[in-house]
C-alpha positions as CSV (number, residue, x, y, z in Angstrom):
1,M,-10.9,-11.8,9.1
2,T,-10.2,-8.3,10.5
3,N,-12.5,-5.3,10.2
4,P,-11.4,-2.6,7.9
5,K,-10.4,0.7,9.5
6,I,-12.3,3.8,8.6
7,T,-10.0,6.8,8.1
8,R,-10.8,10.4,7.2
9,V,-9.3,11.2,3.8
10,Y,-8.2,14.2,1.8
11,I,-8.9,14.2,-1.9
12,T,-6.7,16.3,-4.1
13,T,-4.7,16.5,-7.4
14,D,-1.1,17.0,-8.2
15,E,0.3,19.5,-10.6
16,E,-0.3,17.0,-13.5
17,G,-3.9,16.5,-12.6
18,H,-3.6,13.0,-11.1
19,W,-6.2,12.4,-8.3
20,Y,-5.1,11.1,-4.9
21,V,-7.2,9.9,-1.9
22,I,-4.8,10.2,1.0
23,P,-5.2,9.8,4.8
24,Y,-6.1,13.3,6.1
25,D,-3.3,13.3,8.6
26,M,-0.8,13.1,5.6
27,K,-2.3,16.3,4.0
28,D,0.5,18.6,5.0
29,E,3.2,16.1,4.1
30,F,1.6,15.6,0.7
31,L,1.5,19.4,0.0
32,S,5.2,19.9,1.1
33,K,6.6,16.9,-0.8
34,L,4.6,17.9,-3.9
35,C,6.9,20.9,-4.3
36,Y,10.3,19.4,-3.3
37,D,11.2,15.8,-3.7
38,V,9.7,13.9,-6.7
39,E,11.3,10.5,-5.9
40,E,10.3,10.5,-2.2
41,F,6.8,11.8,-3.2
42,E,6.4,8.8,-5.5
43,V,7.5,6.3,-2.8
44,V,5.2,7.7,-0.2
45,F,2.1,8.7,-2.2
46,S,1.9,6.7,-5.4
47,K,-0.2,4.0,-3.7
48,Y,-2.9,6.7,-3.1
49,R,-3.2,7.7,-6.7
50,T,-6.6,6.8,-8.1
51,G,-5.5,5.8,-11.6
52,G,-7.2,8.7,-13.5
53,D,-10.7,9.0,-12.3
54,I,-11.8,9.9,-8.8
55,N,-14.8,7.6,-9.3
56,N,-12.3,4.6,-9.3
57,V,-12.4,4.9,-5.5
58,S,-15.3,4.0,-3.3
59,L,-16.2,7.0,-1.2
60,F,-18.6,7.0,1.8
61,I,-20.2,9.6,3.9
62,L,-21.5,9.6,7.5
63,E,-25.1,10.5,7.8
64,N,-26.9,11.5,11.0
65,Y,-23.7,11.9,13.0
């Protein structure tokens, strides 16, 4: 069994109000594709859509860092 990788994320919505939790290093790509290419956007980012409620995703914080 492998250990899960912890990745910094960016939490945002699209123009229709769908919530996304995406890897932070994809933030600029998300914002640029949001405006231009709907099909490519879906291919790349649909797996990061939360399914309606941001609380459907487990979020964690680092304390005492």
